[in-house]
C-alpha angles and dihedrals in degrees: 000000000000129000092271089054091050094050089045089056092045094045096078091055089064097043105034126054095209093047090047091053088052094047095048091045097051113358094167090059093047090053093044087053089052090051103269102136107194127177119261091247093056112096123207122194131177131195137176117256144141097273138026112254136168114213118183118190109205113207117236118280115275124206098216091180097046130101121269115250122249090250090055091044091051091049095054102031092100093050092255135085128203119195095342110140123190091193096264100305 
């Protein structure tokens, strides 16, 4: 989906009350139906406001080739991890 497709998917939400209600309830599903295939881990939220805006929160950098910290190694050493969170990755 290009920018024009994105705007076309968004347009009904600013001109039609039912489309707006659907978009606010589940924007990711509306965008997916219009052809924007986002990964499962990508969250989409919508809210009402005075201006249209697109805010993208980028997760912190991950060193996928780096060594695991001692804390992480201790947490998984027994094959289980309780409460350890890798930030959704």
